[in-house]
N, C-alpha and C positions, 0 to 999 in steps of 0.2 A: 563872186561877190554879188551883193544885192544891187539891183537896178530899181530904185524907188521911183514910183510915179506919184503924182499929186494924190493925196489921200483925203478925198472929201468925206464928210460925215455920212455914213450909210444908215439906212433905216433899220431899226431893231424893234419892230412893233410888239413882238411877244415879250421881250425883255422889259420894254417900257410899260406894257399893260400889267405885268406881274409886279414890277417895282412900285407901281401906283396902287396896287390892290393889296399886296401882302401886309404892308404896315398896319392896315386896319384890322388884321386878324391876330395881332400880337399885343401883349400888355402895353398900356400907355407909356410906361417907363422906357420901353424900347422903341416906341413909335417915332419919337422926335428925331433920334439919331439916324433912323432908317430914312426918314424923309429928307433930312439935311445932308445925308451922305457921309456922316462921321462915324457911323456904326462900325464896330470891329467885325461885323459880318460882311461888310462891303469892301473892306481892304484888310490886308494881312498885317495885324498889329501884334507882334509877339508879347505874350503876357496878357493881352486883352481879348484877342480872338480865341474862341473856345479851342482847347487842345493845341495851343500854338507854341508850347514849350516841350522840350524833350522829356522833362519830368512828368508833365501832365499826360503825355502820350504813353509813357511806360507804366504809369499808375493805372491808366485806363485799360491798357492791355492786360496787366496783372489782375486787375479787378474782374475783367471779362473771363479770364481763365479760371479764377477762383470761384466765381459765381456758378459757371456752368458745370465744373467738375464736382464742386461741393454739393450743388443742387442735385446732380445725378446720383451721387453717393448717398445722400440723405433720403432720396426717394426710394432707392433700392433697400436701404437699411430699415426704414420704417414701413416698407411695402405700401407706399402711397400709390393709389391707382392713377393711371394715365388720365390727364385732363383732355376733354374733347376740344374745346376752344375753337370750334368751327367758325363762328362769326368773327371773333377777333383776328383769326388767321386770314380769313378772306379779306377783311378790311385792310390788314397790314400789307398784304400782297397787292391789292388793288391800288392803294395809295402809292406804293413804291413803283409800280408799273407806270402809273399816270405821271408822277413827279419826275421819274427818270425820263419819260418822253418829253415833258416840258423843258427840263434842263438840257436835253439833247437839242431841242429846237432852238433854244436860246444860244447855245454854243455855235451851232451851224450858221445862224443868221449873223453872228459876229465874225467868225473865222473865214467863211467862204468868200465874202467880198475882199478880204485881205489877200487870200489865195489868188483870186481872180485878177486883182490889180497888180500884184507883185510877184506871183509865182509860188510854187509849192515850197521851195527851199526857204524863201522868206517866211512863209507861214509857220515852218517848224523850227527855224534857227535864228531869226532876227529878234533882237531884244524888243523891238517895237511891236512884235506879235503878242507880247505879254501885255495886253491892254488892261485898262482899269476894269472894264466890264468882264473880261475873261478872268481876271483875278477874283472878282466877286463870284463868278460861276464856279471857279475851282474851289473856293471856300465852301460853297453850298454842297458841292459834290463831296468834299471832305467830311462835312457834317453828316451827309447821307451814310457814310461808311460806319458811323457809330449807330445810326438808326438801324442799319442792316444787321448789326450784331443781335438784334431781336430775333433773327432767323434761328439762331442757335438756342435762344431761350425757349422758343416754341418746341424745338426738338427735345429739349430736356423735359419740359412739362408734359409732352406727349409720350415720353419714355421711348424715344427713337434713338437708335445708336448714333454716336458722334464719330463720324469718319475723320481721319487725320486731315484729309484734303479740305474738308469743310472748315474746320477750326483754323488751320494754317492760312487758308485763303482769306478768311474774314479778318484775321489778325494782321497779316502781312499787308493787305491792301490799305488799311488805315495808315500803317507806317509808310507805305510807298507814297501815298498822297501827301503826307506830312513832309517827307523829304523833298518832293517836287515843289511844294509851296515855299520851302526854305530856299531851294536852289533857283526858283523862278525859271524853270526849263520850259522854253516856248513850245517844245514838241509835246508837252503834256496833253494837249487837246486831242491828239491822235489816239492815244490810249484811252482817254476818258470817253470820247464820243463812241468809240467801238464798244466799250464796256457798257455805256448807257443803252445803246441799241440792244445788246444782248439782254440787259436787265428788263427792258420793256417786254421782251418775249418771255423771259424766264419767269418773272413774277406773275405775268398773265397766265402762264402755264400752271403755276402753283395754285393760283386762285381758282382756275377752272377745275383742276383735279379735286380741290377741296369741296367744290360744289357738285362733284360727281358728274361733270360734263366730259364726255369722251374727248380726249385731246392727245393724239399720238405725236407729241412734239418732243418727248424726253430725249430721244437719241439725237434729234435735230438740234436741240439746245446745246448738248455736249459737243456736237460737231461744230456748231457755230462758235462756241467758246474756244475750241482749239484753233479754228481759222482766225479768230480774233487775235490770239497770242502770236500766231505766225506773222500776221500783218504788223502787229505791234513791234515785234522784234526786228522785222525787216527795216522799219523806219527808225527804230531806236538805235540799232547797231550802226546804221548809216549816219545818223546825227552824231552819235557818240564818236565814231571814227573821225569825223570832221572836227569835233571838239578837241580830241586828244592831239591830232596832227597839228592843229594851230596853237593849242595851249602849250605844247612842248617844243615849239619852234621848228616843226618839220614841214611847215606849209610850202616851202620852196623845194623840198626834197621829194615829198610824196604827193601824188595827185589828190586834190580835194576841191571842194566847192566854196571854201571860205569859212570864216569863223561861225561857230554855233553856240548860241547863248546858253550858259549854265552858270549861275552865280556861285554854286558850290559843287566841287568835284564829287562829293559823296552822293549827290543827287544822281549823277551819271552812273556811278557804280551800283547804287541801290536799284535804280530802274532796270539796268541790264540783268542784275542778279535775280531779283524777285520775279520779273517777267519770264526769265529763262526757266526758273524753277516751276512756275505755273504751267508752262508748256509741257515739261517732262511729266509732271504729276497728272495733268489732265489726260495726256495720251495713255499713261499707265491705267488711269481710271476707266478710260474708254475700252481699252483692251480687256481689262478685268471684268467689266460689266457686260459688254456686248459680245465680245468674242467668246467668253465662257458660256453665255446664254445660248449662243449659236451652236457651240460644241455640244452643250447639254441637249439642245433641241434635236441635233443630228443623231446623238446617241439614243435618244428616246424613239426617234423615227426608226432607226436601225433595229432596236429591240422589238418594237411593235411589228416590224416587217418579219423578223425572225420568228416571233411568236405566232404570227399569222401563218407562216409557212409550216411551222411545226404542227399547228392545229389542222391545216389542210392535209398534211401527210398522215396524221393520226386518223382523220376521217376517212381518207382513202384506204388505209390499212383495214379499218373496221368494215368498209364496204366489201373489200376483197375477202376478208374472213367470213363475212356474212354470206357471200355467194358460194364460197367453198363449202360451208356448213349446210347449205340448202341442196347442193348437188349430191352430197354423199347419201342422204336418205333416198334420193331418186335412184341412184345406182343400186342401192340395197333392194329397193322395191322391184327393180327390173330383174335382179338376181332371183328374188323370191318368186316372181312371176314365171321365170324360166323353169324353176324347180317344180312349181305346180303343174306347168304344162308337160314336163317330162314325166311327172308322176301320173298324170291323167293318161298320157300315151301308153305308159307301162300297164295300167289297169285295163286299158282297152285291149 
């Protein structure tokens, strides 16, 4: 069970600075509600917060799939040339990297003091760990997932192939965030902070490669994503186990650390299912991408070595043949010399 200590208000300078700055960059019609704290972007208000109902989420997902696959088909049918889009792509990735970093910093300055005062289990399972500020940050993270759908639009316009992993990951992540906001699962910050950390690196990588700046991070980014899902699942399975044990009255029978907050059971199932699928798919992607490249590289090296050996043997054979051909005329010349000597002796 939780052993709560006095919870003084802790400083959140990054969050405070952003909350005082951002309202002045939005239309006046939205500014007042942001400043007085009633905005549906600051608290989860079904029907008012963007994409806060099941219908709106499903329509957004269907629209995303329709746009990217229809766009891809039309570009192929009418033989539209690939768009360059270097500057918009660089700006898109720069902003996502920076904004992910700011959101990560805001979450850490909110959750780390709670963790320090009351322990890790409190931070992932107590209802009180779902603070008002954390809810606001979860909403902004959720909105980011729809912004990130632009990644796929760039791929379509640049006529790049659409991998199943890319489309599934972008679609499912928005659904995952929606389910956790509905369920108010306090453990959400673990998954989100790790994801934001990866995105800071990943979008910076995309930006640098677009600028043709050498950046050998691709394999490291994929490895970090896999590590992220391993850590996610370790914590999520642990929290889910404690939730189910106590939700079904097994708390006195099975070992556990107490209740774990989850307003909706579907949030627990969706979290475990989607994150597990990510781990499987990313490991498969890693093996296909990097193991196959390694095998191809080894095959190329072996072929080159064999070709080099064959060339050396051919050269050696030519040298031997050349030497044999030169020695034969010399022996013939010696024979002729002997005949001339014998003839001269006979004449004498």
